[in-house]
C-alpha positions as CSV (number, residue, x, y, z in Angstrom):
1,M,13.2,-5.2,18.3
2,K,12.1,-1.6,18.7
3,I,10.9,0.5,15.8
4,Q,13.9,2.5,15.2
5,Q,16.2,-0.5,15.3
6,I,14.2,-2.0,12.6
7,I,14.2,1.2,10.6
8,E,18.0,1.4,10.9
9,K,18.7,-2.4,10.3
10,L,16.7,-2.4,7.0
11,G,17.6,1.2,5.9
12,L,13.9,2.3,5.7
13,E,13.2,5.7,4.6
14,P,9.9,7.9,4.9
15,H,7.2,7.1,2.3
16,P,5.2,9.9,0.8
17,E,1.8,8.0,1.8
18,G,3.0,7.5,5.3
19,G,5.1,4.9,7.0
20,Y,8.7,3.7,5.9
21,F,9.9,1.8,3.0
22,K,13.0,0.5,1.3
23,E,13.0,-1.3,-2.2
24,V,14.7,-4.6,-1.9
25,Y,14.0,-6.1,-5.3
26,R,13.8,-4.7,-8.9
27,S,14.0,-7.2,-11.7
28,K,16.6,-6.7,-14.4
29,G,14.2,-7.6,-17.1
30,E,11.9,-4.9,-18.5
31,I,8.6,-4.7,-20.3
32,D,8.4,-2.4,-23.2
33,Q,5.5,0.3,-23.2
34,G,3.8,-1.5,-26.2
35,S,3.4,-4.5,-24.2
36,L,1.8,-2.7,-21.2
37,S,-1.7,-1.9,-20.6
38,E,-3.1,1.5,-21.6
39,G,-2.0,4.3,-19.3
40,F,1.5,3.4,-18.9
41,T,4.4,5.5,-20.1
42,G,7.8,4.0,-20.7
43,K,9.1,0.7,-19.8
44,R,8.6,-1.1,-16.5
45,N,10.6,-3.9,-14.8
46,Y,8.9,-7.2,-14.6
47,S,8.5,-6.9,-10.8
48,T,9.5,-4.8,-7.9
49,S,9.3,-5.4,-4.1
50,I,9.7,-3.2,-1.0
51,Y,9.9,-3.7,2.8
52,F,7.0,-1.3,4.2
53,M,6.6,-0.4,8.0
54,L,3.6,1.3,9.4
55,T,3.6,2.5,13.1
56,S,0.5,3.3,15.0
57,D,1.2,6.9,15.1
58,T,0.6,7.3,11.4
59,F,-1.2,5.7,8.4
60,S,-1.0,4.9,4.9
61,A,-3.0,7.5,3.1
62,F,-5.5,6.7,0.2
63,H,-3.6,6.1,-2.9
64,R,-3.6,4.0,-6.1
65,I,-1.3,2.6,-8.6
66,K,-1.9,1.2,-12.1
67,Q,-0.7,-2.4,-11.0
68,D,-1.9,-5.1,-8.7
69,E,0.0,-4.8,-5.2
70,I,0.5,-7.9,-3.1
71,W,1.1,-7.3,0.7
72,H,2.8,-9.9,2.6
73,F,2.9,-9.8,6.4
74,Y,6.2,-10.3,8.1
75,M,5.9,-9.2,11.8
76,G,4.4,-6.9,14.3
77,A,0.6,-5.9,14.9
78,P,-2.0,-6.6,12.4
79,I,-2.9,-4.0,9.8
80,R,-6.4,-3.0,8.6
81,L,-6.5,-2.1,4.8
82,H,-9.4,-0.4,3.3
83,S,-9.9,-0.3,-0.5
84,I,-12.5,1.5,-2.7
85,S,-12.9,0.0,-6.1
86,P,-13.5,2.2,-9.2
87,A,-17.1,1.2,-8.8
88,G,-17.2,2.6,-5.4
89,I,-17.1,-0.7,-3.5
90,H,-15.4,-0.5,-0.1
91,R,-13.8,-3.5,1.4
92,D,-11.6,-3.9,4.5
93,Y,-9.1,-6.5,5.3
94,I,-7.0,-7.3,8.4
95,I,-3.6,-8.3,7.3
96,G,-1.8,-10.4,9.9
97,T,-1.2,-14.0,11.4
98,D,-4.2,-14.8,13.3
99,L,-5.9,-16.9,10.8
100,V,-8.5,-18.3,13.2
101,N,-9.8,-14.7,13.6
102,G,-9.8,-13.8,10.0
103,H,-6.6,-12.3,9.6
104,I,-5.0,-12.9,6.1
105,P,-1.2,-13.0,5.8
106,Q,-1.2,-12.0,2.1
107,L,-3.5,-9.6,0.2
108,V,-3.8,-8.6,-3.4
109,V,-5.1,-5.0,-4.0
110,P,-6.3,-4.8,-7.5
111,A,-4.8,-2.3,-10.0
112,G,-6.7,1.0,-9.9
113,D,-8.3,0.6,-6.4
114,W,-7.9,3.4,-3.9
115,F,-6.4,2.0,-0.6
116,A,-5.3,3.0,2.7
117,A,-4.0,1.2,5.8
118,K,-3.5,1.5,9.6
119,V,-1.9,-0.5,12.3
120,V,-4.6,-2.0,14.4
121,E,-2.9,-1.9,17.9
122,K,-1.8,1.3,19.8
123,N,1.9,1.7,20.4
124,A,2.7,-0.9,17.8
125,F,4.2,-1.3,14.3
126,A,3.6,-3.6,11.4
127,L,6.4,-4.7,8.8
128,V,5.1,-6.1,5.5
129,G,6.5,-6.6,2.0
130,C,4.8,-5.2,-1.0
131,T,5.3,-6.7,-4.5
132,V,4.1,-5.0,-7.6
133,S,4.0,-6.3,-11.3
134,P,4.7,-4.8,-13.7
135,G,7.3,-3.1,-11.4
136,F,6.5,0.1,-9.4
137,D,7.3,3.4,-10.8
138,F,6.3,6.7,-9.2
139,R,4.7,7.7,-12.4
140,D,2.1,5.0,-11.6
141,F,1.4,6.4,-8.2
142,E,-1.5,8.8,-7.3
143,L,-1.9,10.2,-3.7
144,A,-5.6,11.0,-3.1
145,E,-6.9,14.6,-2.7
146,R,-9.4,14.5,0.0
147,E,-12.0,16.6,-1.7
148,K,-11.8,15.0,-5.1
149,L,-11.9,11.5,-3.7
150,A,-14.8,12.4,-1.3
151,E,-16.7,14.0,-4.3
152,A,-16.1,10.8,-6.4
153,Y,-17.2,8.5,-3.5
154,P,-19.6,10.4,-1.3
155,D,-20.8,7.4,0.6
156,H,-17.2,6.9,1.9
157,K,-16.7,10.6,3.0
158,A,-15.9,9.7,6.7
159,L,-13.5,7.1,5.7
160,I,-11.7,9.3,3.2
161,E,-11.3,12.2,5.6
162,R,-9.7,9.8,8.1
163,F,-7.2,8.5,5.6
164,T,-6.1,11.6,3.6
165,R,-3.8,14.4,4.8
166,E,-5.3,17.4,3.0
């Protein structure tokens, strides 16, 4: 399938961090604010899940959320995901299906880590799923500001400049 066909077939829309997405699951059950970790406001669903597509002509910009996020690889080219922990530790992973060469088909990005991603191959796409628990809410989403993030993590300035948009 071609990229545009997948976007249309799955009903994907542009995502603020880059790429395309569609929410495909939101649990009916909710967690009260009092049972959530510090920093959450309001209730959250138990879990949410989206389709997320990246193409080689864009990237997922550095952002963070208050929950763990699980990436599940479905099809296309591998993705390189970069994360920076609150302590400033950089890690990068290849999410894909070539297990012999170190790809992983599923990755957990810990709550609070900054992360960004890009398709490894040119003229390609990757389709993944992202599951968040407690469920995703845009109140929990923070898109990185280049200067502030580079100031907080000066050792990773070049990486931050490549994966931010301002």
